[in-house]
N, C-alpha and C positions, 0 to 999 in steps of 0.2 A: 322769458323778461325776467329782472330780478323782481324779487319782492320790492323793494326799494320802490323800483318802477311802477309797479302795479298799484303798491300802496298809495303812493304819489299823485298817481292819476285817478283814485277814488277819490282823495282829498279836492283837490281842481276841480275834479264835476263837483262834489257840493258846493265849493265856494272857490273861485278864481280868484276871487281879491283876496285870501289869504298871504300874508307879508312873508318872505322867504323865512324868516326868523321863525314866526309861528309853524310853520310847516317843519324846518328841522325839529324843533321839541318836538311837533306831536309824532314824529317819524323813528326820531332816537337819532339823529345824522346831523353831521353840520350844513351850516350858510352855504356853503363851497360846494358839498356833495350834491346838495338839492340844485341848487345853482345849474351846476354841471349836468345832470340828470335830467331838469328843464329842457335845457339847452339843447342835448343829444337827441331827447325825443321829439321838440321841432325839428330839427334837423332830418329825423326821421319820417316826420309826416307824420307821428302819431299824434301828437297836440297840432291840430290844422289852426284852432284860434281860439278867442278865449271871447265869450258873447252872456249875458242876461238873460233871463227870461223874463220876459214884459207880459203882463196882462195890458195889452192892445185896448181892451174893452173900457178899461178906466182913461183913457186918453181922447183927445178928439181926431186923432187918425182915423180917416174913412177906407177902412180895409178889408175886403170880401178875400176869403179861402175857401178853393174847392180842392176834394180828394179824388183824383180821376183813377180808373182801374182801367189799365189798360191791354188788351190783347193785340200782341202782335208779331209775324213772321220773323222768325231771327235768320241775321244774315250769314250765310254760307262763310266757314272759317271765321267767323268771328265772333258768334252765336247772339246774344243779347247784347251784348259791350257795346257795338257800335249803336246798336238803336237806342239804346239809355243816352249813350253820348250824341247824340245827335239832339233827343231830345229834352236834356240839361243845358244845352245851347241855349234856351230859349230864356230872353230875360225874368217874364213869369212866371218858369216856372223855379220854385224853392228846395224841393227833393225828389230825387228820383227812389225807386227802391227796387230790387229784382223780388218774386212774390212766388211764393210755390202756390197751387190751390187752382181757381177757377180763371183770374185773370195771370198776365205776365209781369206787367211793372204798375206798383201805384206812384202814382205822380202828384206832390203837391202843389198846388198854384196861388197864386198872392194877386189882387188887382185892386184896383179903386172901385171897381161896383162890380152887383153881379152879372149884369150885361158884360163889361169887359172879358170876367173869367171867360162865360160863354161863348164869345167869339174869338177866344184863344181856342176853346177845344172843337169850335165848328171850323173855322178859318186856318189855322195850323197844325195843332196835331191830326186831328180827322185825316187829313187831304197827305198826310204822307204816307209813302206807298207802303211800308212795312206794318201801318199801324191796321189791323183786322176790327177792331171793336173798344168802343168807351163805353165807361157807365160813372155817370159824376155828381159826386155828392157834395153838397158847400157845408162848411162846420156855422154851424147855429151858435155853439156855444161852449167855451171853454173849460173844464173843470181839474185838470190836471194833465200835466206837460213836464216832462223833465223829472218827472218825481215830486212837483213842487204842485202844491193847490192850490189854484187861484179863488176861491170861497172859503171859507172854515164856515160850516155850518155854525150858524146861533144857536144858544142852548135857551130852551127856555126854564130856568131856575123856580116859578111858581109851584107852588103846592097844590095841588089835584083837589077841587074840593066836588064830592058828590053829593045828591041830598040822599 
């Protein structure tokens, strides 16, 4: 991958709303070069989408997220890919990762309620013939995501007084 492409990806990951003109200045390239590079990266499916990081706790939207550690039996001639494909097709599933360690897949699930997420695990995920075990953890609070800190700590600027 070219240096321009890597630098452009870093800038877009930091802020995908930067205008082409500003990106061009930051990269020492022309606006046309930046536009062509972005177009090429989109066609290669390196850039898949542009999305903001949202602090849902500051909205009225009710949502529950769970991270599920899934142990599976890999499929003959397909490995973990077919299992992951079967799992990521569920509407509730937001992300699926192949992991090293004590379990095989990490599945991020979202629902409106705790019960909805639990029902997904018990009625859809655990019933798949290749799933041998699950361990579910519910996300209680986000502190940092995609490099963005959700709530900066408030500093106490008062002087310390000791008796």
